[in-house]
Phi, psi and omega in degrees: 000126177267149179289133180246008184272013178147170180275154179290129177234130179238135176249142174244118184243127181301132180301131179092001178238163177267154176298141179264318178266181177290143175282164179307136182293148178153174180296312181224150173252151181236132172271121182286154178292326180290132174243151176255136180238157175283130181288349182259345181211188186261023178281136178230155181233135175272143179262131181236134182216157175299138184304315182298321178291321181294331181274352180293141182292342180265007185301315181303317181287313184289334185275339186301314178297323179291320179295323177297320177297319179294321177300317180295318179297319179295317178299317180291334179288347179298326181294338179252024179057036178052047178294333177279123183256353184212118174246151169210150179219145179229005182186232182266359180251133175255123177264136180242143178234131179237144174282128178300130179277145180293138180274120180271158177263144181249128179255126179253127179264000000 
């Protein structure tokens, strides 16, 4: 039986940061054991998904295309020093959320 209560949405949240956007809708969210890392540095992202979708027997199959999109987004984020701390995808579009960085003042002597 496949879940018919909505499309699968997966969020990737940078380890050590809080989610910036809304987490996947559902009763409970589950952080998966699998983490995604940047192949160029040691930054990692935890995967968060709705509990009901994670418990579905088709999750492994249905989640692979979304996880590949998140991997690509994380790799592309290396160029901006991983300023994006929260990615999520529900289809072919990856939405990114970044914490606004504090604007520093520059003193010229």
